C-alpha positions as a Markdown table, in Angstrom:
| # | Residue | x | y | z |
|---|---|---|---|---|
| 1 | Met | -10.8 | -1.7 | -10.0 |
| 2 | Thr | -8.6 | -2.9 | -12.8 |
| 3 | Thr | -6.2 | -5.7 | -12.3 |
| 4 | Leu | -4.1 | -7.4 | -15.0 |
| 5 | Gln | -2.3 | -10.5 | -13.8 |
| 6 | His | 0.2 | -12.7 | -15.5 |
| 7 | Thr | 1.8 | -15.9 | -14.1 |
| 8 | Met | 3.9 | -15.2 | -11.1 |
| 9 | Ala | 6.6 | -17.4 | -9.7 |
| 10 | Thr | 5.5 | -20.4 | -7.7 |
| 11 | Thr | 7.3 | -19.3 | -4.5 |
| 12 | His | 5.1 | -19.0 | -1.4 |
| 13 | Arg | 4.5 | -15.8 | 0.5 |
| 14 | Val | 2.3 | -14.6 | 3.3 |
| 15 | Phe | -1.3 | -13.6 | 2.8 |
| 16 | Ala | -4.1 | -12.7 | 5.3 |
| 17 | Thr | -7.2 | -14.9 | 5.2 |
| 18 | Gly | -10.7 | -14.5 | 6.7 |
| 19 | Val | -14.3 | -15.6 | 6.5 |
| 20 | Cys | -17.6 | -13.7 | 6.6 |
| 21 | Gly | -20.6 | -16.0 | 6.6 |
| 22 | His | -20.0 | -18.4 | 3.7 |
| 23 | Thr | -17.5 | -16.1 | 2.0 |
| 24 | Arg | -13.8 | -16.9 | 2.4 |
| 25 | Tyr | -11.4 | -14.2 | 1.4 |
| 26 | Val | -7.7 | -13.5 | 1.1 |
| 27 | His | -5.9 | -10.2 | 1.4 |
| 28 | Asp | -2.6 | -9.7 | -0.5 |
| 29 | Pro | -0.2 | -7.4 | 1.3 |
| 30 | Leu | 1.8 | -7.0 | -1.8 |
| 31 | Thr | -0.9 | -5.7 | -4.1 |
| 32 | Gly | -3.3 | -4.4 | -1.5 |
| 33 | Leu | -6.1 | -6.4 | -3.2 |
| 34 | Thr | -8.7 | -8.6 | -1.4 |
| 35 | His | -9.8 | -11.8 | -3.2 |
| 36 | Arg | -12.8 | -14.1 | -2.9 |
| 37 | Thr | -11.9 | -17.8 | -2.7 |
| 38 | Glu | -13.7 | -21.1 | -2.4 |
| 39 | Asp | -10.5 | -22.9 | -1.3 |
| 40 | Leu | -10.3 | -24.4 | 2.1 |
| 41 | Ile | -7.4 | -22.4 | 3.6 |
| 42 | Thr | -6.0 | -21.8 | 7.0 |
| 43 | Leu | -7.5 | -18.6 | 8.6 |
| 44 | Gly | -5.2 | -15.9 | 9.7 |
| 45 | Arg | -1.6 | -15.5 | 8.4 |
| 46 | Ala | -1.1 | -18.2 | 5.7 |
| 47 | Arg | 1.7 | -19.1 | 3.4 |
| 48 | Leu | 0.3 | -19.6 | -0.1 |
| 49 | Pro | 1.7 | -19.8 | -3.6 |
| 50 | Gly | 2.5 | -16.3 | -4.8 |
| 51 | Ser | 0.4 | -16.9 | -8.0 |
| 52 | Ser | -2.7 | -17.6 | -5.9 |
| 53 | Gly | -4.2 | -14.2 | -6.5 |
| 54 | Ala | -4.4 | -14.8 | -10.3 |
| 55 | Arg | -6.9 | -17.6 | -9.6 |
| 56 | Trp | -9.2 | -15.7 | -7.3 |
| 57 | Pro | -11.6 | -12.9 | -8.3 |
| 58 | Thr | -11.1 | -9.6 | -6.5 |
| 59 | Ile | -13.7 | -8.3 | -4.2 |
| 60 | His | -14.2 | -4.8 | -2.8 |
| 61 | Pro | -13.7 | -5.1 | 1.0 |
| 62 | Gly | -16.9 | -3.0 | 1.4 |
| 63 | Glu | -18.9 | -6.0 | 0.1 |
| 64 | Leu | -17.9 | -8.0 | 3.2 |
| 65 | Asp | -19.9 | -7.9 | 6.3 |
| 66 | Arg | -17.1 | -6.8 | 8.7 |
| 67 | Asp | -17.2 | -4.6 | 11.7 |
| 68 | Val | -13.7 | -3.2 | 11.0 |
| 69 | Pro | -11.8 | -2.7 | 7.7 |
| 70 | Val | -9.9 | -5.5 | 6.1 |
| 71 | Ser | -6.9 | -3.3 | 5.8 |
| 72 | Val | -5.7 | 0.1 | 7.0 |
| 73 | Cys | -2.8 | 2.5 | 6.2 |
| 74 | Trp | -0.9 | 3.5 | 9.3 |
| 75 | Ser | 1.3 | 6.6 | 9.0 |
| 76 | Pro | 3.2 | 6.6 | 12.3 |
| 77 | Leu | 5.3 | 9.6 | 11.3 |
| 78 | Val | 5.1 | 12.7 | 9.0 |
| 79 | Arg | 8.8 | 13.2 | 8.8 |
| 80 | Cys | 10.3 | 12.5 | 5.4 |
| 81 | Asn | 13.7 | 13.0 | 3.8 |
| 82 | Leu | 12.1 | 14.0 | 0.5 |
| 83 | Ala | 9.6 | 16.7 | -0.4 |
| 84 | Cys | 7.3 | 15.4 | -3.1 |
| 85 | Pro | 4.8 | 17.9 | -4.5 |
| 86 | His | 2.1 | 15.3 | -4.8 |
| 87 | Cys | 2.4 | 14.0 | -1.2 |
| 88 | Leu | -0.9 | 13.1 | 0.5 |
| 89 | Asp | 0.4 | 13.7 | 4.0 |
| 90 | Asp | -0.5 | 16.6 | 6.2 |
| 91 | Lys | 2.8 | 17.8 | 7.7 |
| 92 | Thr | 1.0 | 19.7 | 10.5 |
| 93 | Val | -0.1 | 16.4 | 12.2 |
| 94 | Arg | 1.7 | 15.9 | 15.5 |
| 95 | Glu | 3.7 | 12.7 | 15.8 |
| 96 | Leu | 3.2 | 10.4 | 18.8 |
| 97 | Ala | 6.1 | 9.3 | 21.0 |
| 98 | Arg | 7.6 | 5.9 | 20.7 |
| 99 | Lys | 5.6 | 4.3 | 23.5 |
| 100 | Asp | 2.4 | 5.6 | 22.0 |
| 101 | Arg | 3.3 | 4.2 | 18.6 |
| 102 | Gln | 3.6 | 0.8 | 20.3 |
| 103 | Arg | 0.2 | 1.3 | 21.9 |
| 104 | Ile | -1.4 | 2.0 | 18.5 |
| 105 | Ala | 0.3 | -1.1 | 17.0 |
| 106 | Ala | -1.2 | -3.2 | 19.8 |
| 107 | Leu | -4.7 | -1.7 | 19.3 |
| 108 | Leu | -4.5 | -2.4 | 15.6 |
| 109 | Gly | -3.5 | -6.0 | 16.3 |
| 110 | Glu | -6.4 | -6.4 | 18.7 |
| 111 | Ser | -9.0 | -4.8 | 16.3 |
| 112 | Gly | -9.5 | -7.6 | 13.8 |
| 113 | Val | -7.9 | -5.7 | 11.0 |
| 114 | Leu | -6.2 | -8.2 | 8.7 |
| 115 | Ala | -3.6 | -6.0 | 7.0 |
| 116 | Val | -1.6 | -2.9 | 8.0 |
| 117 | Asp | 0.5 | -0.9 | 5.5 |
| 118 | Leu | 3.1 | 1.2 | 7.3 |
| 119 | Ser | 3.5 | 4.4 | 5.5 |
| 120 | Gly | 4.4 | 8.0 | 6.3 |
| 121 | Gly | 6.1 | 10.3 | 5.9 |
| 122 | Glu | 9.0 | 7.9 | 5.3 |
| 123 | Pro | 8.6 | 4.8 | 7.6 |
| 124 | Leu | 12.2 | 3.7 | 7.2 |
| 125 | Leu | 13.2 | 6.7 | 9.3 |
| 126 | Leu | 11.7 | 4.9 | 12.3 |
| 127 | Arg | 14.2 | 3.0 | 14.4 |
| 128 | Asp | 11.3 | 1.1 | 16.0 |
| 129 | Leu | 9.8 | 0.0 | 12.7 |
| 130 | Gly | 10.7 | -3.6 | 13.3 |
| 131 | Asp | 9.2 | -3.5 | 16.8 |
| 132 | Leu | 5.9 | -2.1 | 15.4 |
| 133 | Ala | 5.8 | -4.8 | 12.6 |
| 134 | Ala | 6.5 | -7.5 | 15.2 |
| 135 | Thr | 3.6 | -6.4 | 17.3 |
| 136 | Leu | 1.3 | -6.5 | 14.3 |
| 137 | Thr | 2.5 | -9.8 | 12.9 |
| 138 | Ser | 2.4 | -11.5 | 16.3 |
| 139 | Ala | -1.3 | -10.5 | 16.5 |
| 140 | Gly | -2.0 | -12.1 | 13.1 |
| 141 | Cys | -1.8 | -9.1 | 10.8 |
| 142 | Val | 0.0 | -9.1 | 7.5 |
| 143 | Val | 2.3 | -6.1 | 7.2 |
| 144 | Ser | 3.6 | -4.1 | 4.2 |
| 145 | Val | 5.8 | -1.0 | 4.1 |
| 146 | Thr | 5.4 | 1.8 | 1.6 |
| 147 | Thr | 8.6 | 3.7 | 1.2 |
| 148 | Asn | 10.4 | 6.1 | -1.1 |
| 149 | Gly | 13.3 | 3.6 | -1.1 |
| 150 | Trp | 16.0 | 6.0 | -0.1 |
| 151 | His | 17.0 | 3.9 | 3.0 |
| 152 | Leu | 15.8 | 0.5 | 1.7 |
| 153 | Gln | 19.1 | -0.9 | 0.6 |
| 154 | Arg | 20.6 | -0.7 | 4.1 |
| 155 | Arg | 17.5 | -1.9 | 5.8 |
| 156 | Ala | 16.4 | -4.7 | 3.4 |
| 157 | Glu | 18.2 | -7.5 | 5.3 |
| 158 | Ala | 16.4 | -6.7 | 8.6 |
| 159 | Leu | 13.1 | -6.0 | 6.9 |
| 160 | Ala | 13.2 | -9.5 | 5.3 |
| 161 | Gly | 12.5 | -10.9 | 8.8 |
| 162 | Gln | 10.0 | -8.3 | 9.8 |
| 163 | Val | 7.5 | -7.5 | 7.0 |
| 164 | Asp | 5.5 | -9.4 | 4.4 |
| 165 | Ala | 5.8 | -7.0 | 1.5 |
| 166 | Val | 7.5 | -3.7 | 0.4 |
| 167 | Arg | 6.0 | -1.2 | -1.9 |
| 168 | Val | 8.4 | 1.4 | -3.4 |
| 169 | Ser | 7.2 | 4.7 | -4.8 |
| 170 | Leu | 8.6 | 5.6 | -8.2 |
| 171 | Asp | 7.5 | 8.5 | -10.5 |
| 172 | Gly | 9.6 | 7.7 | -13.6 |
| 173 | Pro | 11.5 | 4.9 | -15.3 |
| 174 | Glu | 14.9 | 6.7 | -15.2 |
| 175 | Ala | 16.7 | 9.2 | -13.0 |
| 176 | Asp | 15.7 | 12.4 | -14.9 |
| 177 | Ser | 12.0 | 11.8 | -14.8 |
| 178 | His | 11.8 | 10.4 | -11.3 |
| 179 | Asp | 14.2 | 12.9 | -9.7 |
| 180 | Arg | 12.2 | 15.8 | -11.1 |
| 181 | Trp | 9.5 | 14.9 | -8.6 |
| 182 | Arg | 11.5 | 13.5 | -5.7 |
| 183 | Gly | 14.9 | 15.1 | -5.8 |
| 184 | Ala | 18.5 | 14.3 | -6.9 |
| 185 | Asp | 19.7 | 10.8 | -6.5 |
| 186 | Ser | 16.4 | 9.5 | -5.3 |
| 187 | Phe | 15.9 | 7.2 | -8.4 |
| 188 | His | 19.3 | 5.5 | -7.9 |
| 189 | Arg | 18.7 | 5.0 | -4.2 |
| 190 | Ala | 15.2 | 3.6 | -4.8 |
| 191 | Val | 16.4 | 1.2 | -7.5 |
| 192 | Ala | 19.3 | 0.0 | -5.3 |
| 193 | Gly | 16.7 | -0.6 | -2.5 |
| 194 | Ile | 14.4 | -2.5 | -4.8 |
| 195 | Arg | 17.3 | -4.8 | -5.9 |
| 196 | Ala | 18.3 | -5.4 | -2.3 |
| 197 | Ala | 14.7 | -6.2 | -1.2 |
| 198 | Val | 14.3 | -8.6 | -4.1 |
| 199 | Ala | 17.7 | -10.2 | -3.3 |
| 200 | His | 16.6 | -10.7 | 0.3 |
| 201 | Gly | 13.4 | -12.4 | -0.8 |
| 202 | Ile | 10.9 | -9.6 | 0.2 |
| 203 | Pro | 7.9 | -9.5 | -2.1 |
| 204 | Thr | 8.3 | -6.2 | -3.8 |
| 205 | Gln | 6.2 | -4.0 | -6.0 |
| 206 | Leu | 6.4 | -0.5 | -7.5 |
| 207 | Gln | 3.8 | 2.1 | -6.7 |
| 208 | Val | 3.3 | 4.8 | -9.4 |
| 209 | Val | 1.1 | 7.9 | -9.0 |
| 210 | Leu | -0.6 | 8.1 | -12.4 |
| 211 | Met | -0.7 | 11.8 | -13.6 |
| 212 | Ala | -1.0 | 13.6 | -16.9 |
| 213 | Ser | 2.7 | 14.2 | -17.1 |
| 214 | Thr | 3.7 | 10.6 | -16.2 |
| 215 | Arg | 1.1 | 8.4 | -18.0 |
| 216 | Gly | 3.3 | 8.3 | -21.1 |
| 217 | Ser | 5.9 | 6.3 | -19.2 |
| 218 | Ala | 3.5 | 3.7 | -17.9 |
| 219 | Gln | 4.8 | 0.9 | -20.1 |
| 220 | Arg | 8.4 | 1.6 | -19.2 |
| 221 | Met | 7.5 | 1.5 | -15.5 |
| 222 | Val | 6.1 | -2.0 | -16.0 |
| 223 | Asp | 9.2 | -3.0 | -18.0 |
| 224 | Leu | 11.4 | -1.6 | -15.2 |
| 225 | Ala | 9.5 | -3.7 | -12.6 |
| 226 | Ala | 10.2 | -6.8 | -14.6 |
| 227 | Ser | 13.9 | -6.0 | -15.1 |
| 228 | Leu | 14.3 | -5.4 | -11.3 |
| 229 | Gly | 12.6 | -8.6 | -10.3 |
| 230 | Ala | 9.7 | -6.7 | -8.7 |
| 231 | Gln | 6.5 | -8.8 | -8.7 |
| 232 | Gly | 4.1 | -6.0 | -9.6 |
| 233 | Val | 3.1 | -2.4 | -10.3 |
| 234 | Thr | 0.2 | -0.5 | -8.8 |
| 235 | Phe | -0.8 | 2.6 | -10.6 |
| 236 | Leu | -2.5 | 5.0 | -8.2 |
| 237 | Gln | -4.9 | 7.6 | -9.4 |
| 238 | Met | -3.8 | 10.9 | -8.0 |
| 239 | Leu | -5.9 | 12.1 | -5.0 |
| 240 | Pro | -6.5 | 15.8 | -4.4 |
| 241 | Ile | -5.5 | 15.5 | -0.8 |
| 242 | Gly | -2.6 | 17.0 | 1.2 |
| 243 | Glu | 0.0 | 18.9 | -0.8 |
| 244 | Gly | -1.3 | 17.3 | -4.0 |
| 245 | Thr | -4.3 | 19.7 | -4.0 |
| 246 | Thr | -2.2 | 22.3 | -5.8 |
| 247 | Leu | -1.4 | 19.9 | -8.7 |
| 248 | Ala | -4.8 | 18.4 | -9.1 |
| 249 | Gly | -6.1 | 20.8 | -11.8 |
| 250 | Ala | -3.2 | 20.2 | -14.1 |
| 251 | Glu | -2.3 | 16.6 | -13.3 |
| 252 | Gln | -5.4 | 14.6 | -12.4 |
| 253 | Leu | -6.7 | 12.0 | -15.0 |
| 254 | Thr | -10.2 | 10.8 | -15.1 |
| 255 | Asp | -10.7 | 7.2 | -14.1 |
| 256 | Glu | -11.6 | 6.5 | -17.7 |
| 257 | Glu | -8.3 | 7.9 | -18.9 |
| 258 | Ala | -6.4 | 6.0 | -16.3 |
| 259 | Ala | -8.1 | 2.7 | -17.2 |
| 260 | Ala | -7.4 | 3.2 | -20.9 |
| 261 | Thr | -3.7 | 3.8 | -20.1 |
| 262 | Val | -3.4 | 0.6 | -18.1 |
| 263 | Ala | -5.5 | -1.5 | -20.6 |
| 264 | Asp | -3.0 | -0.6 | -23.3 |
| 265 | Leu | 0.0 | -2.0 | -21.5 |
| 266 | Asp | 2.0 | -5.0 | -22.6 |
| 267 | Ile | 2.5 | -6.8 | -19.3 |
| 268 | Pro | 5.6 | -9.1 | -19.0 |
| 269 | Asp | 5.3 | -12.5 | -17.4 |
| 270 | Ala | 5.7 | -12.6 | -13.6 |
| 271 | Val | 4.3 | -9.1 | -13.1 |
| 272 | Thr | 0.9 | -8.1 | -11.8 |
| 273 | Val | -0.5 | -4.7 | -12.7 |
| 274 | Arg | -3.2 | -3.0 | -10.8 |
| 275 | Leu | -5.0 | 0.3 | -11.2 |
| 276 | Arg | -6.4 | 1.9 | -8.0 |
| 277 | Thr | -9.0 | 4.3 | -9.1 |
| 278 | Arg | -10.4 | 7.1 | -7.0 |
| 279 | Asp | -13.5 | 5.0 | -6.5 |
| 280 | Asp | -11.3 | 2.2 | -5.1 |
| 281 | Ala | -9.8 | 4.7 | -2.6 |
| 282 | Gly | -13.2 | 5.9 | -1.4 |
| 283 | Gly | -13.8 | 5.0 | 2.2 |
| 284 | Phe | -10.3 | 3.8 | 2.9 |
| 285 | Thr | -9.2 | 4.0 | 6.5 |
| 286 | Val | -6.0 | 5.8 | 7.6 |
| 287 | Val | -4.5 | 6.0 | 11.0 |
| 288 | Arg | -2.3 | 9.1 | 11.1 |
| 289 | Ala | 0.8 | 10.0 | 13.1 |
| 290 | Asp | -1.3 | 11.7 | 15.8 |
| 291 | Gly | -3.1 | 8.4 | 16.5 |
| 292 | Arg | -6.4 | 9.5 | 15.1 |
| 293 | Val | -8.6 | 7.4 | 12.7 |
| 294 | Trp | -9.3 | 9.2 | 9.4 |
| 295 | Arg | -11.3 | 8.0 | 6.4 |
| 296 | Asn | -11.4 | 9.0 | 2.8 |
| 297 | Asp | -14.8 | 10.3 | 1.7 |
| 298 | Pro | -16.6 | 8.1 | -0.8 |
| 299 | Thr | -15.1 | 9.9 | -3.8 |
| 300 | Ala | -11.6 | 10.2 | -2.2 |
| 301 | Asp | -11.6 | 14.0 | -2.7 |
| 302 | Arg | -10.9 | 14.7 | 1.0 |
| 303 | Ile | -10.1 | 12.9 | 4.2 |
| 304 | Thr | -12.1 | 13.4 | 7.4 |
| 305 | Thr | -11.0 | 12.8 | 10.9 |
| 306 | Leu | -13.2 | 10.5 | 12.9 |
| 307 | Arg | -11.8 | 9.9 | 16.4 |
| 308 | Ala | -8.7 | 9.1 | 18.4 |
| 309 | Leu | -7.7 | 5.5 | 18.4 |
| 310 | Thr | -8.0 | 4.6 | 22.1 |
| 311 | Asn | -9.6 | 1.1 | 21.8 |
| 312 | Pro | -10.2 | -1.3 | 19.0 |
| 313 | Ser | -13.8 | -0.3 | 18.5 |
| 314 | Asp | -12.6 | 3.1 | 17.3 |
| 315 | Leu | -12.0 | 1.5 | 13.9 |
| 316 | Ala | -15.6 | 0.4 | 13.6 |
| 317 | Leu | -17.2 | 0.9 | 10.2 |
| 318 | Thr | -20.7 | 1.3 | 11.6 |
| 319 | Gly | -22.3 | 4.4 | 10.2 |
| 320 | Met | -19.4 | 5.1 | 7.8 |
| 321 | Asp | -19.7 | 5.3 | 4.1 |
| 322 | Gly | -17.6 | 2.6 | 2.4 |
| 323 | Ser | -14.7 | 0.5 | 3.8 |
| 324 | Ala | -11.4 | -0.9 | 2.7 |
């Protein structure tokens, strides 16, 4: 895992905190990183200086002696208004009804998971997104939303009181490069959404799938984040999962190539840059739209279904390779 951090603003935001034995740790819903800390901090949801992560070393969640993951990605829907060729989602998965989504949110809240990233599909298509987030935060979870940004501008004001962070997917630093992947007008809609989220005080970062055809714009993506007031950029190594399997041969970078790209960046102040390698993604837990628990294999080359989520113990890591 590569993380390059510069000084962030001293504003406070919400983190998730926990303890295993003598190890205290903090999960950042903005970056998705877990940190080890020696500080005496309140356990659970805690408001801490936004720059705190820069002081604490990162720790892979798999190093913690936990029964369930620190964080999970929950994709409560597969519907999306865009059709990205590198999408990880399986569009054949059946979506649960609204009452069943609420049941899944309650189970996640009871499970001991500290952080939930609401993804998709496109989560801002859900009218009950705020209700799901409220169930999770009232149970003590921190909640982030990963979105393509198309509907973010109109929903930013409401989200400011519902979620702890927003991650916006971008594939290029200008309309031509981004829209080639995600469709006409998607760049301008996403940028307007980012501006609105920042204006409403939502901790916001860019998420960029790092591919052979996009690595050359990495510096401009970081510069764009700074100009928009976003607090960070996470570069995601492309995973050969879902629809992205057809692009993998031409677009996948090695972890070494990806690390070299990120190491060469000139990072502005107030921006955190992270590289999530395929090794980092190994063992990560996903709850898909059908309410089943899935987990990346150790090399993140495929995702395997485990079981239906019917009680909190269905998220248990026992017998599984890796965790996140």
